[in-house]
C-alpha positions in Angstrom: 149.2 102.9 -181.5 152.5 104.1 -182.8 153.7 107.6 -183.6 155.2 108.2 -187.1 157.0 111.3 -188.5 155.3 113.4 -191.2 155.8 116.7 -192.9 152.6 118.6 -193.4 153.7 121.9 -194.9 155.4 121.7 -198.3 155.7 123.7 -201.6 156.6 122.9 -205.2 157.0 124.9 -208.5 153.2 125.1 -208.6 153.6 128.0 -206.1 157.0 129.3 -204.8 159.0 126.1 -204.3 161.8 124.7 -206.3 160.7 121.0 -206.2 158.7 119.3 -208.8 155.9 117.4 -207.0 157.6 114.1 -207.8 161.0 115.3 -206.6 159.4 116.5 -203.4 158.0 113.0 -202.8 161.4 111.5 -203.5 162.9 113.9 -200.9 160.3 112.9 -198.4 161.2 109.2 -198.9 165.0 109.9 -198.8 164.5 111.8 -195.5 162.9 108.8 -193.8 159.5 110.4 -193.3 156.3 108.3 -193.6 154.4 110.8 -195.6 153.5 114.4 -196.3 150.8 116.9 -197.4 151.3 119.2 -200.4 150.3 122.7 -199.4 151.1 125.0 -202.3 150.0 128.6 -201.9 146.4 128.9 -203.1 147.1 126.1 -205.6 146.2 122.4 -205.9 147.6 121.7 -209.4 150.5 119.7 -208.1 148.5 117.2 -206.1 147.9 114.6 -208.8 151.6 114.3 -209.6 152.6 114.2 -206.0 150.0 111.5 -205.2 151.2 109.3 -208.1 154.8 109.6 -207.0 153.9 108.9 -203.4 152.0 105.7 -204.3 155.0 104.5 -206.3 157.3 105.2 -203.3 155.0 103.7 -200.6 154.4 107.1 -198.9 151.2 108.3 -197.2 150.1 111.4 -199.2 147.5 114.0 -198.4 146.2 116.5 -200.8 146.1 120.1 -199.5 146.8 123.8 -200.1 147.8 126.8 -198.1 145.4 129.7 -197.9 147.8 132.6 -198.3 146.2 135.9 -197.4 147.1 139.4 -196.2 145.8 138.4 -192.8 147.5 135.1 -192.2 148.2 131.6 -193.6 146.2 128.5 -193.0 146.9 125.0 -194.4 143.9 123.0 -195.5 144.7 119.2 -195.3 142.8 116.5 -196.9 141.8 117.5 -200.4 138.1 116.9 -200.0 136.9 120.6 -200.2 137.1 123.4 -202.7 137.6 127.1 -201.7 138.7 130.4 -203.1 141.5 132.1 -201.1 140.1 135.4 -202.2 137.1 134.9 -200.0 139.3 134.4 -196.9 139.4 137.5 -194.6 138.9 138.2 -190.9 135.1 138.4 -191.5 134.7 135.1 -193.4 137.6 132.9 -192.2 135.6 131.1 -189.4 132.8 130.3 -191.8 135.2 129.1 -194.5 137.1 126.8 -192.0 133.7 125.3 -190.9 132.9 124.7 -194.6 136.1 122.8 -195.3 135.8 120.8 -192.1 132.3 119.8 -193.0 133.7 118.2 -196.1 136.3 116.2 -194.1 139.3 118.4 -194.3 141.2 120.0 -191.4 142.6 123.5 -190.9 146.0 124.3 -189.4 147.1 127.8 -188.4 150.7 128.2 -189.8 153.7 130.2 -188.4 151.4 132.4 -186.4 154.2 134.5 -184.9 156.4 135.0 -187.9 157.0 138.7 -188.7 154.3 140.1 -191.1 153.8 143.5 -192.6 156.0 145.3 -193.7 158.6 142.5 -193.8 156.5 139.6 -195.1 152.9 140.7 -195.5 150.4 138.0 -194.4 152.8 135.7 -192.6 151.7 136.9 -189.1 148.3 135.7 -187.7 146.2 138.8 -188.0 142.8 137.2 -188.4 141.7 138.3 -184.9 139.8 135.0 -184.3 138.0 135.0 -180.9 137.9 131.2 -180.6 141.0 129.3 -181.7 139.3 126.0 -181.1 138.0 126.4 -184.7 141.5 125.1 -185.7 142.4 121.4 -185.8 146.2 122.2 -185.6 148.5 125.0 -184.5 152.0 125.3 -186.0 154.0 125.8 -182.9 157.3 125.2 -184.6 158.2 126.2 -188.2 161.1 126.5 -190.6 164.7 125.2 -190.2 166.5 124.9 -186.8 163.2 125.1 -184.9 165.0 124.5 -181.6 166.9 127.8 -181.9 164.2 129.9 -183.5 163.0 132.7 -181.1 159.8 133.1 -183.3 158.9 129.5 -182.3 159.3 130.4 -178.6 156.7 133.1 -179.1 154.4 130.6 -180.8 154.9 128.1 -177.9 153.9 130.9 -175.4 150.8 131.7 -177.5 149.8 128.1 -177.7 150.2 127.7 -173.9 147.9 130.7 -173.4 145.3 129.2 -175.6 145.4 126.0 -173.6 145.0 128.0 -170.4 141.8 129.4 -172.0 140.5 125.9 -172.6 141.4 125.5 -176.3 142.2 121.9 -177.4 144.3 122.0 -180.6 147.0 119.6 -182.0 150.5 120.9 -182.0 152.2 120.8 -185.4 155.6 121.4 -187.0 155.9 122.9 -190.5 159.2 122.8 -192.3 157.6 125.1 -194.9 159.6 123.0 -197.3 160.5 124.8 -200.5 163.6 123.0 -201.7 166.7 120.9 -200.8 168.2 121.7 -197.5 171.8 122.1 -196.5 173.5 120.1 -193.7 173.3 123.0 -191.3 169.6 123.3 -191.7 168.2 121.0 -189.0 164.6 120.0 -189.0 161.9 118.5 -186.8 158.9 116.5 -187.7 155.2 116.2 -186.7 154.7 112.8 -185.1 151.2 111.5 -185.5 149.7 108.6 -183.5 148.2 106.0 -186.0 146.5 102.7 -185.7 146.5 102.3 -189.5 149.0 103.7 -192.1 146.7 105.6 -194.5 145.7 109.2 -195.2 142.3 108.8 -193.6 143.9 107.8 -190.3 146.3 110.7 -190.4 143.4 113.2 -190.7 141.5 111.4 -187.9 144.5 111.4 -185.6 145.1 115.2 -186.0 141.4 115.9 -185.3 141.8 113.8 -182.2 145.0 115.7 -181.3 147.3 112.6 -181.2 150.5 114.6 -182.1 153.8 115.8 -180.8 156.6 117.7 -182.5 160.2 116.7 -182.0 163.8 117.2 -183.3 165.7 114.0 -182.9 163.5 112.0 -180.5 160.8 109.4 -181.1 158.4 108.9 -178.2 155.3 107.1 -177.0 153.7 109.0 -174.1 150.6 107.9 -172.3 148.6 108.4 -169.1 147.7 105.2 -167.2 144.9 105.2 -164.6 144.5 103.0 -161.6 142.6 100.4 -163.6 145.3 100.0 -166.2 143.6 102.0 -168.9 145.8 104.2 -171.2 145.1 107.6 -172.7 147.1 108.9 -175.6 148.4 112.5 -176.1 145.6 114.9 -176.8 143.1 112.8 -174.9 140.8 113.8 -172.1 140.8 112.4 -168.6 139.1 113.2 -165.3 141.0 114.7 -162.4 142.7 112.1 -160.2 145.8 110.0 -159.9 147.7 108.7 -163.0 151.1 107.4 -164.0 152.7 109.1 -166.9 154.5 106.4 -169.0 157.0 107.3 -171.7 159.1 105.3 -174.1 162.0 107.4 -175.6 164.4 106.6 -178.3 166.7 108.5 -180.6 165.2 109.1 -184.1 167.5 107.4 -186.6 165.9 108.6 -189.8 168.0 110.8 -192.1 166.0 114.0 -191.3 166.9 113.8 -187.7 170.2 115.3 -186.3 172.7 112.7 -185.1 174.1 114.5 -182.0 171.0 114.6 -179.7 171.2 114.2 -176.0 168.1 113.9 -173.8 168.6 115.4 -170.3 165.3 116.3 -168.7 161.6 115.8 -168.9 159.5 118.9 -168.1 155.8 118.5 -167.1 153.8 121.7 -166.9 150.3 123.1 -167.3 147.4 124.1 -165.2 146.6 120.4 -164.3 149.7 120.5 -161.9 150.2 122.4 -158.7 153.7 123.3 -160.0 156.1 122.3 -162.8 157.9 119.0 -162.5 161.4 118.6 -163.9 163.2 115.3 -163.8 166.4 113.9 -165.2 165.7 111.4 -168.0 167.6 109.6 -170.8 166.6 107.4 -173.7 164.7 104.4 -172.6 161.6 104.1 -170.3 160.3 106.6 -167.9 157.3 106.6 -165.4 156.0 109.3 -163.0 153.1 109.2 -160.6 151.0 112.4 -160.9 147.9 113.8 -159.2 146.1 115.9 -161.8 143.5 118.6 -161.3 141.3 120.2 -164.1 143.4 121.9 -166.7 146.0 120.6 -169.1 149.2 118.6 -168.8 152.0 119.3 -171.3 155.1 117.2 -171.8 158.4 118.6 -173.0 161.9 117.0 -173.4 164.9 119.2 -172.8 168.5 118.5 -173.8 171.1 119.3 -176.4 171.5 119.3 -180.2 175.1 119.5 -181.4 176.1 120.8 -178.0 173.4 123.6 -177.8 170.6 123.5 -175.3 167.2 122.9 -176.8 163.7 121.8 -176.4 163.7 118.5 -178.1 160.0 117.6 -177.9 156.8 119.6 -177.4 153.6 117.7 -177.0 149.9 118.2 -177.5 148.7 118.2 -173.8 146.5 115.8 -172.0 143.3 117.6 -171.1 141.9 117.1 -167.6 138.2 117.8 -166.6 
């Protein structure tokens, strides 16, 4: 099992982006990502061109779209279902999500804490959903410079509260990619744990919550029990004693910032009696833990271009 960087929130000229679908695919390749999903606003007309270009470039491609409504935005990943965004509202959204999931697609709540009306109507999560477990993914980070974005801090807090309530949802990053970026626009990636490099495996991994989001760090994070069995991020374990095992390295792909320093690992969540903060650097790391029912989240703290930042935010381990 290895974790690979993807971008799952993109746009082209088929909605409000400046890319042609083929030029978006070329940019994904140039950035060093392993693949992407095209999520134009309420449109799927660019998928065929993007898929053809991706196949020629050796990228993993997923068809998709972004439901863009006055009550919030949701990306539908997979391309197996059909839907009409005009039917998506607070009264129907759960039913529509179940419909697309039944066909094999997944649903991700995007930029849930971005300002909405009257600044940007529909960008804020205003669906008033009672059970967020209906979602497969939650866009905790979005846009450029995600490590400095206060809106993302609000989304992190919202995600943590959902975990405290028992929700189990994969963390996601969405660049919300509309066109070429400048050098001062730093980006993260959604890292997805895959056994096989294909679109079907990507969907399966997100459903099974094998994700973390990171700016500049590639990691492999597991829990090891007393019998030597390993559990990946997003997995479920029983309360007891475990060793958290991490392998950390700097991401060298073009999309990642060059000046990244890892300083600390922060372990938090209701599965611990109290937060644990330990100095760490690139390389290996192991920590013995006693876990109670709840969730265990892993974060890496450090600096990007000299500024303090959260470098990595994981989907938790869930403890019963």
